[in-house]
mmJSON file of the N, C-alpha and C atoms, coordinates in Angstrom:
{"data_MODEL":{"atom_site":{
"group_PDB":["ATOM","ATOM","ATOM","ATOM","ATOM","ATOM","ATOM","ATOM","ATOM","ATOM","ATOM","ATOM","ATOM","ATOM","ATOM","ATOM","ATOM","ATOM","ATOM","ATOM","ATOM","ATOM","ATOM","ATOM","ATOM","ATOM","ATOM","ATOM","ATOM","ATOM","ATOM","ATOM","ATOM","ATOM","ATOM","ATOM","ATOM","ATOM","ATOM","ATOM","ATOM","ATOM","ATOM","ATOM","ATOM","ATOM","ATOM","ATOM","ATOM","ATOM","ATOM","ATOM","ATOM","ATOM","ATOM","ATOM","ATOM","ATOM","ATOM","ATOM","ATOM","ATOM","ATOM","ATOM","ATOM","ATOM","ATOM","ATOM","ATOM","ATOM","ATOM","ATOM","ATOM","ATOM","ATOM","ATOM","ATOM","ATOM","ATOM","ATOM","ATOM","ATOM","ATOM","ATOM","ATOM","ATOM","ATOM","ATOM","ATOM","ATOM","ATOM","ATOM","ATOM","ATOM","ATOM","ATOM","ATOM","ATOM","ATOM","ATOM","ATOM","ATOM","ATOM","ATOM","ATOM","ATOM","ATOM","ATOM","ATOM","ATOM","ATOM","ATOM","ATOM","ATOM","ATOM","ATOM","ATOM","ATOM","ATOM","ATOM","ATOM","ATOM","ATOM","ATOM","ATOM","ATOM","ATOM","ATOM","ATOM","ATOM","ATOM","ATOM","ATOM","ATOM","ATOM","ATOM","ATOM","ATOM","ATOM","ATOM","ATOM","ATOM","ATOM","ATOM","ATOM","ATOM","ATOM","ATOM","ATOM","ATOM","ATOM","ATOM","ATOM","ATOM","ATOM","ATOM","ATOM","ATOM","ATOM","ATOM","ATOM","ATOM","ATOM","ATOM","ATOM","ATOM","ATOM","ATOM","ATOM","ATOM","ATOM","ATOM","ATOM","ATOM","ATOM","ATOM","ATOM","ATOM","ATOM","ATOM","ATOM","ATOM","ATOM","ATOM","ATOM","ATOM","ATOM","ATOM","ATOM","ATOM","ATOM","ATOM","ATOM","ATOM","ATOM","ATOM","ATOM","ATOM","ATOM","ATOM","ATOM","ATOM","ATOM","ATOM","ATOM","ATOM","ATOM","ATOM","ATOM","ATOM","ATOM","ATOM","ATOM","ATOM","ATOM","ATOM","ATOM","ATOM","ATOM","ATOM","ATOM","ATOM","ATOM","ATOM","ATOM","ATOM","ATOM","ATOM"],
"id":[1,2,3,4,5,6,7,8,9,10,11,12,13,14,15,16,17,18,19,20,21,22,23,24,25,26,27,28,29,30,31,32,33,34,35,36,37,38,39,40,41,42,43,44,45,46,47,48,49,50,51,52,53,54,55,56,57,58,59,60,61,62,63,64,65,66,67,68,69,70,71,72,73,74,75,76,77,78,79,80,81,82,83,84,85,86,87,88,89,90,91,92,93,94,95,96,97,98,99,100,101,102,103,104,105,106,107,108,109,110,111,112,113,114,115,116,117,118,119,120,121,122,123,124,125,126,127,128,129,130,131,132,133,134,135,136,137,138,139,140,141,142,143,144,145,146,147,148,149,150,151,152,153,154,155,156,157,158,159,160,161,162,163,164,165,166,167,168,169,170,171,172,173,174,175,176,177,178,179,180,181,182,183,184,185,186,187,188,189,190,191,192,193,194,195,196,197,198,199,200,201,202,203,204,205,206,207,208,209,210,211,212,213,214,215,216,217,218,219,220,221,222,223,224,225,226,227,228],
"type_symbol":["N","C","C","N","C","C","N","C","C","N","C","C","N","C","C","N","C","C","N","C","C","N","C","C","N","C","C","N","C","C","N","C","C","N","C","C","N","C","C","N","C","C","N","C","C","N","C","C","N","C","C","N","C","C","N","C","C","N","C","C","N","C","C","N","C","C","N","C","C","N","C","C","N","C","C","N","C","C","N","C","C","N","C","C","N","C","C","N","C","C","N","C","C","N","C","C","N","C","C","N","C","C","N","C","C","N","C","C","N","C","C","N","C","C","N","C","C","N","C","C","N","C","C","N","C","C","N","C","C","N","C","C","N","C","C","N","C","C","N","C","C","N","C","C","N","C","C","N","C","C","N","C","C","N","C","C","N","C","C","N","C","C","N","C","C","N","C","C","N","C","C","N","C","C","N","C","C","N","C","C","N","C","C","N","C","C","N","C","C","N","C","C","N","C","C","N","C","C","N","C","C","N","C","C","N","C","C","N","C","C","N","C","C","N","C","C","N","C","C","N","C","C","N","C","C","N","C","C"],
"label_atom_id":["N","CA","C","N","CA","C","N","CA","C","N","CA","C","N","CA","C","N","CA","C","N","CA","C","N","CA","C","N","CA","C","N","CA","C","N","CA","C","N","CA","C","N","CA","C","N","CA","C","N","CA","C","N","CA","C","N","CA","C","N","CA","C","N","CA","C","N","CA","C","N","CA","C","N","CA","C","N","CA","C","N","CA","C","N","CA","C","N","CA","C","N","CA","C","N","CA","C","N","CA","C","N","CA","C","N","CA","C","N","CA","C","N","CA","C","N","CA","C","N","CA","C","N","CA","C","N","CA","C","N","CA","C","N","CA","C","N","CA","C","N","CA","C","N","CA","C","N","CA","C","N","CA","C","N","CA","C","N","CA","C","N","CA","C","N","CA","C","N","CA","C","N","CA","C","N","CA","C","N","CA","C","N","CA","C","N","CA","C","N","CA","C","N","CA","C","N","CA","C","N","CA","C","N","CA","C","N","CA","C","N","CA","C","N","CA","C","N","CA","C","N","CA","C","N","CA","C","N","CA","C","N","CA","C","N","CA","C","N","CA","C","N","CA","C","N","CA","C","N","CA","C","N","CA","C","N","CA","C","N","CA","C","N","CA","C"],
"label_alt_id":[null,null,null,null,null,null,null,null,null,null,null,null,null,null,null,null,null,null,null,null,null,null,null,null,null,null,null,null,null,null,null,null,null,null,null,null,null,null,null,null,null,null,null,null,null,null,null,null,null,null,null,null,null,null,null,null,null,null,null,null,null,null,null,null,null,null,null,null,null,null,null,null,null,null,null,null,null,null,null,null,null,null,null,null,null,null,null,null,null,null,null,null,null,null,null,null,null,null,null,null,null,null,null,null,null,null,null,null,null,null,null,null,null,null,null,null,null,null,null,null,null,null,null,null,null,null,null,null,null,null,null,null,null,null,null,null,null,null,null,null,null,null,null,null,null,null,null,null,null,null,null,null,null,null,null,null,null,null,null,null,null,null,null,null,null,null,null,null,null,null,null,null,null,null,null,null,null,null,null,null,null,null,null,null,null,null,null,null,null,null,null,null,null,null,null,null,null,null,null,null,null,null,null,null,null,null,null,null,null,null,null,null,null,null,null,null,null,null,null,null,null,null,null,null,null,null,null,null],
"label_comp_id":["MET","MET","MET","THR","THR","THR","LEU","LEU","LEU","THR","THR","THR","LYS","LYS","LYS","GLN","GLN","GLN","LYS","LYS","LYS","LEU","LEU","LEU","THR","THR","THR","GLU","GLU","GLU","SER","SER","SER","LEU","LEU","LEU","GLU","GLU","GLU","ARG","ARG","ARG","ASP","ASP","ASP","LYS","LYS","LYS","THR","THR","THR","GLN","GLN","GLN","ILE","ILE","ILE","LYS","LYS","LYS","LYS","LYS","LYS","ALA","ALA","ALA","ASN","ASN","ASN","PRO","PRO","PRO","SER","SER","SER","PRO","PRO","PRO","SER","SER","SER","ASN","ASN","ASN","CYS","CYS","CYS","ARG","ARG","ARG","PHE","PHE","PHE","CYS","CYS","CYS","ARG","ARG","ARG","PHE","PHE","PHE","TYR","TYR","TYR","LYS","LYS","LYS","PHE","PHE","PHE","ASP","ASP","ASP","GLY","GLY","GLY","GLY","GLY","GLY","GLN","GLN","GLN","GLY","GLY","GLY","ARG","ARG","ARG","GLY","GLY","GLY","SER","SER","SER","CYS","CYS","CYS","CYS","CYS","CYS","LYS","LYS","LYS","LEU","LEU","LEU","GLY","GLY","GLY","VAL","VAL","VAL","SER","SER","SER","VAL","VAL","VAL","TYR","TYR","TYR","GLY","GLY","GLY","HIS","HIS","HIS","TRP","TRP","TRP","ARG","ARG","ARG","SER","SER","SER","CYS","CYS","CYS","ARG","ARG","ARG","LEU","LEU","LEU","ALA","ALA","ALA","LEU","LEU","LEU","PRO","PRO","PRO","PRO","PRO","PRO","PHE","PHE","PHE","ALA","ALA","ALA","PRO","PRO","PRO","SER","SER","SER","TRP","TRP","TRP","GLU","GLU","GLU","LYS","LYS","LYS","ALA","ALA","ALA","ASN","ASN","ASN","ASP","ASP","ASP"],
"label_asym_id":["A","A","A","A","A","A","A","A","A","A","A","A","A","A","A","A","A","A","A","A","A","A","A","A","A","A","A","A","A","A","A","A","A","A","A","A","A","A","A","A","A","A","A","A","A","A","A","A","A","A","A","A","A","A","A","A","A","A","A","A","A","A","A","A","A","A","A","A","A","A","A","A","A","A","A","A","A","A","A","A","A","A","A","A","A","A","A","A","A","A","A","A","A","A","A","A","A","A","A","A","A","A","A","A","A","A","A","A","A","A","A","A","A","A","A","A","A","A","A","A","A","A","A","A","A","A","A","A","A","A","A","A","A","A","A","A","A","A","A","A","A","A","A","A","A","A","A","A","A","A","A","A","A","A","A","A","A","A","A","A","A","A","A","A","A","A","A","A","A","A","A","A","A","A","A","A","A","A","A","A","A","A","A","A","A","A","A","A","A","A","A","A","A","A","A","A","A","A","A","A","A","A","A","A","A","A","A","A","A","A","A","A","A","A","A","A","A","A","A","A","A","A","A","A","A","A","A","A"],
"label_entity_id":["1","1","1","1","1","1","1","1","1","1","1","1","1","1","1","1","1","1","1","1","1","1","1","1","1","1","1","1","1","1","1","1","1","1","1","1","1","1","1","1","1","1","1","1","1","1","1","1","1","1","1","1","1","1","1","1","1","1","1","1","1","1","1","1","1","1","1","1","1","1","1","1","1","1","1","1","1","1","1","1","1","1","1","1","1","1","1","1","1","1","1","1","1","1","1","1","1","1","1","1","1","1","1","1","1","1","1","1","1","1","1","1","1","1","1","1","1","1","1","1","1","1","1","1","1","1","1","1","1","1","1","1","1","1","1","1","1","1","1","1","1","1","1","1","1","1","1","1","1","1","1","1","1","1","1","1","1","1","1","1","1","1","1","1","1","1","1","1","1","1","1","1","1","1","1","1","1","1","1","1","1","1","1","1","1","1","1","1","1","1","1","1","1","1","1","1","1","1","1","1","1","1","1","1","1","1","1","1","1","1","1","1","1","1","1","1","1","1","1","1","1","1","1","1","1","1","1","1"],
"label_seq_id":[1,1,1,2,2,2,3,3,3,4,4,4,5,5,5,6,6,6,7,7,7,8,8,8,9,9,9,10,10,10,11,11,11,12,12,12,13,13,13,14,14,14,15,15,15,16,16,16,17,17,17,18,18,18,19,19,19,20,20,20,21,21,21,22,22,22,23,23,23,24,24,24,25,25,25,26,26,26,27,27,27,28,28,28,29,29,29,30,30,30,31,31,31,32,32,32,33,33,33,34,34,34,35,35,35,36,36,36,37,37,37,38,38,38,39,39,39,40,40,40,41,41,41,42,42,42,43,43,43,44,44,44,45,45,45,46,46,46,47,47,47,48,48,48,49,49,49,50,50,50,51,51,51,52,52,52,53,53,53,54,54,54,55,55,55,56,56,56,57,57,57,58,58,58,59,59,59,60,60,60,61,61,61,62,62,62,63,63,63,64,64,64,65,65,65,66,66,66,67,67,67,68,68,68,69,69,69,70,70,70,71,71,71,72,72,72,73,73,73,74,74,74,75,75,75,76,76,76],
"pdbx_PDB_ins_code":[null,null,null,null,null,null,null,null,null,null,null,null,null,null,null,null,null,null,null,null,null,null,null,null,null,null,null,null,null,null,null,null,null,null,null,null,null,null,null,null,null,null,null,null,null,null,null,null,null,null,null,null,null,null,null,null,null,null,null,null,null,null,null,null,null,null,null,null,null,null,null,null,null,null,null,null,null,null,null,null,null,null,null,null,null,null,null,null,null,null,null,null,null,null,null,null,null,null,null,null,null,null,null,null,null,null,null,null,null,null,null,null,null,null,null,null,null,null,null,null,null,null,null,null,null,null,null,null,null,null,null,null,null,null,null,null,null,null,null,null,null,null,null,null,null,null,null,null,null,null,null,null,null,null,null,null,null,null,null,null,null,null,null,null,null,null,null,null,null,null,null,null,null,null,null,null,null,null,null,null,null,null,null,null,null,null,null,null,null,null,null,null,null,null,null,null,null,null,null,null,null,null,null,null,null,null,null,null,null,null,null,null,null,null,null,null,null,null,null,null,null,null,null,null,null,null,null,null],
"Cartn_x":[0.824,0.0,0.865,1.976,2.867,3.451,3.792,4.346,3.341,2.077,1.04,0.916,0.971,0.921,2.102,3.267,4.477,4.35,3.86,3.693,2.67,1.607,0.594,1.17,1.945,2.576,3.527,4.322,5.251,4.494,3.401,2.59,1.996,1.516,0.953,2.014,3.214,4.307,4.645,4.68,4.934,3.834,2.584,1.457,1.557,1.929,2.081,3.142,4.247,5.327,4.855,4.107,3.593,2.601,1.764,0.79,1.51,2.543,3.298,3.933,4.427,5.023,3.962,2.777,1.7,1.053,1.073,0.439,1.459,2.346,3.349,2.712,3.391,2.95,2.975,2.075,2.093,3.43,3.879,5.176,5.099,3.939,3.768,2.548,2.541,1.413,0.08,0.049,-1.226,-1.868,-1.105,-1.64,-2.021,-1.932,-2.194,-3.658,-4.176,-5.554,-5.804,-4.802,-4.969,-4.791,-4.442,-4.224,-5.557,-5.717,-6.918,-6.475,-6.918,-6.571,-7.236,-6.445,-6.971,-7.069,-6.481,-6.538,-5.365,-5.125,-4.124,-2.709,-1.928,-0.504,-0.134,-0.989,-0.67,-0.691,-1.243,-1.297,-2.407,-2.184,-3.184,-2.888,-3.581,-3.321,-3.321,-2.583,-2.527,-3.506,-4.565,-5.584,-5.057,-4.05,-3.473,-2.587,-1.76,-0.828,-1.355,-2.386,-2.945,-2.028,-1.323,-0.387,-0.613,-0.123,-0.168,0.958,0.662,1.655,1.48,2.451,2.345,2.2,1.356,1.084,2.295,3.286,4.463,5.505,5.305,6.253,6.244,7.384,7.48,6.633,5.891,4.986,5.757,5.104,5.709,5.389,5.839,5.626,4.173,3.37,1.962,1.069,1.638,0.862,0.186,-1.054,-1.818,-2.418,-2.472,-3.117,-4.583,-5.154,-6.534,-7.564,-7.27,-8.24,-7.746,-7.013,-6.504,-7.662,-7.543,-8.587,-8.762,-9.923,-10.23,-9.297,-8.817,-7.929,-6.543,-6.274,-4.962,-4.947,-6.084,-6.153,-5.288,-4.713,-3.953,-4.938,-4.485,-5.337,-5.473,-6.703,-6.949,-7.153],
"Cartn_y":[-1.202,0.0,1.262,1.245,2.393,2.681,1.626,1.788,2.484,2.148,2.773,4.261,4.606,6.02,6.781,6.148,6.794,7.041,6.071,6.241,7.326,7.365,8.396,9.78,9.912,11.189,11.635,10.709,11.033,11.471,10.792,11.139,12.542,12.863,14.193,15.279,15.01,15.985,16.219,15.153,15.299,16.132,15.871,16.621,18.099,18.418,19.823,20.516,19.825,20.397,20.678,19.747,19.939,21.089,21.225,22.315,23.653,23.737,24.988,25.368,24.395,24.676,25.109,24.544,24.853,26.208,26.67,27.925,28.877,29.437,30.328,31.609,32.244,33.514,34.581,35.56,36.644,37.381,37.811,38.48,39.969,40.589,42.011,42.23,43.351,43.684,43.666,44.178,44.291,42.941,41.852,40.518,39.793,40.491,39.895,40.054,39.098,39.13,40.335,40.803,41.886,43.283,43.367,44.664,45.292,46.563,47.304,48.546,48.64,49.771,51.032,52.094,53.346,54.474,54.335,55.422,55.399,56.538,56.658,56.282,56.044,55.769,54.543,53.534,52.269,52.281,53.332,53.393,52.501,51.963,51.131,50.994,50.08,49.826,48.322,47.934,46.543,46.382,45.639,45.428,44.558,43.772,42.9,43.701,44.586,45.36,46.742,47.209,48.529,49.673,49.528,50.557,50.857,52.017,52.376,51.658,51.187,50.485,50.876,50.538,50.666,49.271,49.136,47.841,47.16,47.931,47.345,46.862,47.144,46.678,45.166,44.617,43.177,42.795,41.72,41.337,40.796,40.882,40.4,38.924,38.375,36.955,36.632,37.629,37.402,37.333,37.573,37.642,36.315,36.408,35.248,35.573,34.585,34.82,35.21,36.002,36.462,35.346,34.228,33.141,31.88,32.045,30.9,30.114,28.79,27.994,28.404,28.185,28.63,28.018,26.794,26.167,26.792,27.627,28.244,29.649,30.146,31.502,31.634,32.807,33.097,33.394,33.244,33.566,35.068,35.549,36.995,37.445],
"Cartn_z":[0.0,0.0,0.0,0.697,0.74,-0.638,-1.353,-2.691,-3.606,-3.49,-4.297,-3.969,-2.691,-2.29,-2.855,-2.81,-3.313,-4.82,-5.56,-7.005,-7.315,-6.544,-6.732,-6.468,-5.408,-5.075,-6.182,-6.687,-7.772,-9.026,-9.318,-10.478,-10.337,-9.147,-8.907,-9.049,-8.566,-8.703,-10.172,-10.972,-12.415,-13.066,-12.693,-13.254,-12.902,-11.659,-11.242,-12.077,-12.322,-13.122,-14.547,-15.137,-16.493,-16.551,-15.539,-15.495,-15.409,-14.587,-14.465,-15.796,-16.529,-17.833,-18.837,-18.742,-19.686,-19.397,-18.157,-17.761,-17.138,-17.956,-17.379,-16.845,-15.936,-15.379,-16.472,-16.413,-17.404,-17.378,-18.529,-18.605,-18.243,-18.455,-18.166,-17.284,-16.587,-15.709,-16.447,-17.666,-18.386,-18.688,-18.602,-18.851,-17.559,-16.448,-15.139,-14.741,-14.013,-13.526,-12.613,-11.918,-10.944,-11.536,-12.827,-13.475,-13.863,-13.544,-13.93,-14.7,-15.951,-16.805,-16.276,-16.093,-15.539,-16.549,-17.696,-18.657,-19.6,-20.197,-21.245,-20.874,-21.905,-21.84,-21.021,-21.033,-20.384,-18.875,-18.301,-16.838,-16.316,-15.142,-14.514,-13.035,-12.427,-11.015,-10.772,-9.77,-9.352,-8.196,-8.43,-7.393,-6.258,-6.498,-5.472,-4.514,-5.079,-4.257,-3.886,-4.601,-4.324,-4.706,-5.822,-6.281,-7.761,-8.202,-9.621,-10.345,-11.551,-12.362,-13.825,-14.635,-16.076,-16.664,-17.656,-18.253,-18.849,-19.28,-19.912,-18.903,-17.629,-16.607,-16.525,-16.17,-15.967,-14.754,-14.862,-13.78,-12.568,-11.428,-10.184,-9.969,-8.879,-8.579,-8.239,-7.951,-7.615,-8.85,-10.019,-11.262,-11.584,-12.048,-12.512,-13.866,-14.764,-16.054,-15.853,-16.742,-16.573,-16.582,-17.22,-17.312,-16.611,-15.512,-14.757,-14.152,-14.096,-13.442,-11.981,-11.433,-10.078,-9.035,-9.228,-8.252,-8.26,-9.28,-9.417,-8.821,-8.318,-7.783,-6.538,-6.389,-5.177,-4.046,-2.843,-1.689,-1.591,-1.664,-1.604,-0.178],
"occupancy":[1.0,1.0,1.0,1.0,1.0,1.0,1.0,1.0,1.0,1.0,1.0,1.0,1.0,1.0,1.0,1.0,1.0,1.0,1.0,1.0,1.0,1.0,1.0,1.0,1.0,1.0,1.0,1.0,1.0,1.0,1.0,1.0,1.0,1.0,1.0,1.0,1.0,1.0,1.0,1.0,1.0,1.0,1.0,1.0,1.0,1.0,1.0,1.0,1.0,1.0,1.0,1.0,1.0,1.0,1.0,1.0,1.0,1.0,1.0,1.0,1.0,1.0,1.0,1.0,1.0,1.0,1.0,1.0,1.0,1.0,1.0,1.0,1.0,1.0,1.0,1.0,1.0,1.0,1.0,1.0,1.0,1.0,1.0,1.0,1.0,1.0,1.0,1.0,1.0,1.0,1.0,1.0,1.0,1.0,1.0,1.0,1.0,1.0,1.0,1.0,1.0,1.0,1.0,1.0,1.0,1.0,1.0,1.0,1.0,1.0,1.0,1.0,1.0,1.0,1.0,1.0,1.0,1.0,1.0,1.0,1.0,1.0,1.0,1.0,1.0,1.0,1.0,1.0,1.0,1.0,1.0,1.0,1.0,1.0,1.0,1.0,1.0,1.0,1.0,1.0,1.0,1.0,1.0,1.0,1.0,1.0,1.0,1.0,1.0,1.0,1.0,1.0,1.0,1.0,1.0,1.0,1.0,1.0,1.0,1.0,1.0,1.0,1.0,1.0,1.0,1.0,1.0,1.0,1.0,1.0,1.0,1.0,1.0,1.0,1.0,1.0,1.0,1.0,1.0,1.0,1.0,1.0,1.0,1.0,1.0,1.0,1.0,1.0,1.0,1.0,1.0,1.0,1.0,1.0,1.0,1.0,1.0,1.0,1.0,1.0,1.0,1.0,1.0,1.0,1.0,1.0,1.0,1.0,1.0,1.0,1.0,1.0,1.0,1.0,1.0,1.0,1.0,1.0,1.0,1.0,1.0,1.0,1.0,1.0,1.0,1.0,1.0,1.0],
"B_iso_or_equiv":[0.0,0.0,0.0,0.0,0.0,0.0,0.0,0.0,0.0,0.0,0.0,0.0,0.0,0.0,0.0,0.0,0.0,0.0,0.0,0.0,0.0,0.0,0.0,0.0,0.0,0.0,0.0,0.0,0.0,0.0,0.0,0.0,0.0,0.0,0.0,0.0,0.0,0.0,0.0,0.0,0.0,0.0,0.0,0.0,0.0,0.0,0.0,0.0,0.0,0.0,0.0,0.0,0.0,0.0,0.0,0.0,0.0,0.0,0.0,0.0,0.0,0.0,0.0,0.0,0.0,0.0,0.0,0.0,0.0,0.0,0.0,0.0,0.0,0.0,0.0,0.0,0.0,0.0,0.0,0.0,0.0,0.0,0.0,0.0,0.0,0.0,0.0,0.0,0.0,0.0,0.0,0.0,0.0,0.0,0.0,0.0,0.0,0.0,0.0,0.0,0.0,0.0,0.0,0.0,0.0,0.0,0.0,0.0,0.0,0.0,0.0,0.0,0.0,0.0,0.0,0.0,0.0,0.0,0.0,0.0,0.0,0.0,0.0,0.0,0.0,0.0,0.0,0.0,0.0,0.0,0.0,0.0,0.0,0.0,0.0,0.0,0.0,0.0,0.0,0.0,0.0,0.0,0.0,0.0,0.0,0.0,0.0,0.0,0.0,0.0,0.0,0.0,0.0,0.0,0.0,0.0,0.0,0.0,0.0,0.0,0.0,0.0,0.0,0.0,0.0,0.0,0.0,0.0,0.0,0.0,0.0,0.0,0.0,0.0,0.0,0.0,0.0,0.0,0.0,0.0,0.0,0.0,0.0,0.0,0.0,0.0,0.0,0.0,0.0,0.0,0.0,0.0,0.0,0.0,0.0,0.0,0.0,0.0,0.0,0.0,0.0,0.0,0.0,0.0,0.0,0.0,0.0,0.0,0.0,0.0,0.0,0.0,0.0,0.0,0.0,0.0,0.0,0.0,0.0,0.0,0.0,0.0,0.0,0.0,0.0,0.0,0.0,0.0],
"pdbx_formal_charge":[null,null,null,null,null,null,null,null,null,null,null,null,null,null,null,null,null,null,null,null,null,null,null,null,null,null,null,null,null,null,null,null,null,null,null,null,null,null,null,null,null,null,null,null,null,null,null,null,null,null,null,null,null,null,null,null,null,null,null,null,null,null,null,null,null,null,null,null,null,null,null,null,null,null,null,null,null,null,null,null,null,null,null,null,null,null,null,null,null,null,null,null,null,null,null,null,null,null,null,null,null,null,null,null,null,null,null,null,null,null,null,null,null,null,null,null,null,null,null,null,null,null,null,null,null,null,null,null,null,null,null,null,null,null,null,null,null,null,null,null,null,null,null,null,null,null,null,null,null,null,null,null,null,null,null,null,null,null,null,null,null,null,null,null,null,null,null,null,null,null,null,null,null,null,null,null,null,null,null,null,null,null,null,null,null,null,null,null,null,null,null,null,null,null,null,null,null,null,null,null,null,null,null,null,null,null,null,null,null,null,null,null,null,null,null,null,null,null,null,null,null,null,null,null,null,null,null,null],
"auth_seq_id":[1,1,1,2,2,2,3,3,3,4,4,4,5,5,5,6,6,6,7,7,7,8,8,8,9,9,9,10,10,10,11,11,11,12,12,12,13,13,13,14,14,14,15,15,15,16,16,16,17,17,17,18,18,18,19,19,19,20,20,20,21,21,21,22,22,22,23,23,23,24,24,24,25,25,25,26,26,26,27,27,27,28,28,28,29,29,29,30,30,30,31,31,31,32,32,32,33,33,33,34,34,34,35,35,35,36,36,36,37,37,37,38,38,38,39,39,39,40,40,40,41,41,41,42,42,42,43,43,43,44,44,44,45,45,45,46,46,46,47,47,47,48,48,48,49,49,49,50,50,50,51,51,51,52,52,52,53,53,53,54,54,54,55,55,55,56,56,56,57,57,57,58,58,58,59,59,59,60,60,60,61,61,61,62,62,62,63,63,63,64,64,64,65,65,65,66,66,66,67,67,67,68,68,68,69,69,69,70,70,70,71,71,71,72,72,72,73,73,73,74,74,74,75,75,75,76,76,76],
"auth_comp_id":["MET","MET","MET","THR","THR","THR","LEU","LEU","LEU","THR","THR","THR","LYS","LYS","LYS","GLN","GLN","GLN","LYS","LYS","LYS","LEU","LEU","LEU","THR","THR","THR","GLU","GLU","GLU","SER","SER","SER","LEU","LEU","LEU","GLU","GLU","GLU","ARG","ARG","ARG","ASP","ASP","ASP","LYS","LYS","LYS","THR","THR","THR","GLN","GLN","GLN","ILE","ILE","ILE","LYS","LYS","LYS","LYS","LYS","LYS","ALA","ALA","ALA","ASN","ASN","ASN","PRO","PRO","PRO","SER","SER","SER","PRO","PRO","PRO","SER","SER","SER","ASN","ASN","ASN","CYS","CYS","CYS","ARG","ARG","ARG","PHE","PHE","PHE","CYS","CYS","CYS","ARG","ARG","ARG","PHE","PHE","PHE","TYR","TYR","TYR","LYS","LYS","LYS","PHE","PHE","PHE","ASP","ASP","ASP","GLY","GLY","GLY","GLY","GLY","GLY","GLN","GLN","GLN","GLY","GLY","GLY","ARG","ARG","ARG","GLY","GLY","GLY","SER","SER","SER","CYS","CYS","CYS","CYS","CYS","CYS","LYS","LYS","LYS","LEU","LEU","LEU","GLY","GLY","GLY","VAL","VAL","VAL","SER","SER","SER","VAL","VAL","VAL","TYR","TYR","TYR","GLY","GLY","GLY","HIS","HIS","HIS","TRP","TRP","TRP","ARG","ARG","ARG","SER","SER","SER","CYS","CYS","CYS","ARG","ARG","ARG","LEU","LEU","LEU","ALA","ALA","ALA","LEU","LEU","LEU","PRO","PRO","PRO","PRO","PRO","PRO","PHE","PHE","PHE","ALA","ALA","ALA","PRO","PRO","PRO","SER","SER","SER","TRP","TRP","TRP","GLU","GLU","GLU","LYS","LYS","LYS","ALA","ALA","ALA","ASN","ASN","ASN","ASP","ASP","ASP"],
"auth_asym_id":["A","A","A","A","A","A","A","A","A","A","A","A","A","A","A","A","A","A","A","A","A","A","A","A","A","A","A","A","A","A","A","A","A","A","A","A","A","A","A","A","A","A","A","A","A","A","A","A","A","A","A","A","A","A","A","A","A","A","A","A","A","A","A","A","A","A","A","A","A","A","A","A","A","A","A","A","A","A","A","A","A","A","A","A","A","A","A","A","A","A","A","A","A","A","A","A","A","A","A","A","A","A","A","A","A","A","A","A","A","A","A","A","A","A","A","A","A","A","A","A","A","A","A","A","A","A","A","A","A","A","A","A","A","A","A","A","A","A","A","A","A","A","A","A","A","A","A","A","A","A","A","A","A","A","A","A","A","A","A","A","A","A","A","A","A","A","A","A","A","A","A","A","A","A","A","A","A","A","A","A","A","A","A","A","A","A","A","A","A","A","A","A","A","A","A","A","A","A","A","A","A","A","A","A","A","A","A","A","A","A","A","A","A","A","A","A","A","A","A","A","A","A","A","A","A","A","A","A"],
"auth_atom_id":["N","CA","C","N","CA","C","N","CA","C","N","CA","C","N","CA","C","N","CA","C","N","CA","C","N","CA","C","N","CA","C","N","CA","C","N","CA","C","N","CA","C","N","CA","C","N","CA","C","N","CA","C","N","CA","C","N","CA","C","N","CA","C","N","CA","C","N","CA","C","N","CA","C","N","CA","C","N","CA","C","N","CA","C","N","CA","C","N","CA","C","N","CA","C","N","CA","C","N","CA","C","N","CA","C","N","CA","C","N","CA","C","N","CA","C","N","CA","C","N","CA","C","N","CA","C","N","CA","C","N","CA","C","N","CA","C","N","CA","C","N","CA","C","N","CA","C","N","CA","C","N","CA","C","N","CA","C","N","CA","C","N","CA","C","N","CA","C","N","CA","C","N","CA","C","N","CA","C","N","CA","C","N","CA","C","N","CA","C","N","CA","C","N","CA","C","N","CA","C","N","CA","C","N","CA","C","N","CA","C","N","CA","C","N","CA","C","N","CA","C","N","CA","C","N","CA","C","N","CA","C","N","CA","C","N","CA","C","N","CA","C","N","CA","C","N","CA","C","N","CA","C","N","CA","C","N","CA","C","N","CA","C","N","CA","C"],
"pdbx_PDB_model_num":[1,1,1,1,1,1,1,1,1,1,1,1,1,1,1,1,1,1,1,1,1,1,1,1,1,1,1,1,1,1,1,1,1,1,1,1,1,1,1,1,1,1,1,1,1,1,1,1,1,1,1,1,1,1,1,1,1,1,1,1,1,1,1,1,1,1,1,1,1,1,1,1,1,1,1,1,1,1,1,1,1,1,1,1,1,1,1,1,1,1,1,1,1,1,1,1,1,1,1,1,1,1,1,1,1,1,1,1,1,1,1,1,1,1,1,1,1,1,1,1,1,1,1,1,1,1,1,1,1,1,1,1,1,1,1,1,1,1,1,1,1,1,1,1,1,1,1,1,1,1,1,1,1,1,1,1,1,1,1,1,1,1,1,1,1,1,1,1,1,1,1,1,1,1,1,1,1,1,1,1,1,1,1,1,1,1,1,1,1,1,1,1,1,1,1,1,1,1,1,1,1,1,1,1,1,1,1,1,1,1,1,1,1,1,1,1,1,1,1,1,1,1,1,1,1,1,1,1]
}}}
């Protein structure tokens, strides 16, 4: 029974790795779920951090794709 649990755990770890490769983090703020466009010249705000940002800035580690599955959401 332990061997079966170990194989299942290994399989789940492989699946997580494949999912991460298939769903990379957005490269820029404007592609992030938390980005809100505020007006001209690419200005916006980050709803997660509560700060002003530019859409062309490189995204932070909290970035999530706009259409990420619900199980992939960060804790708000």
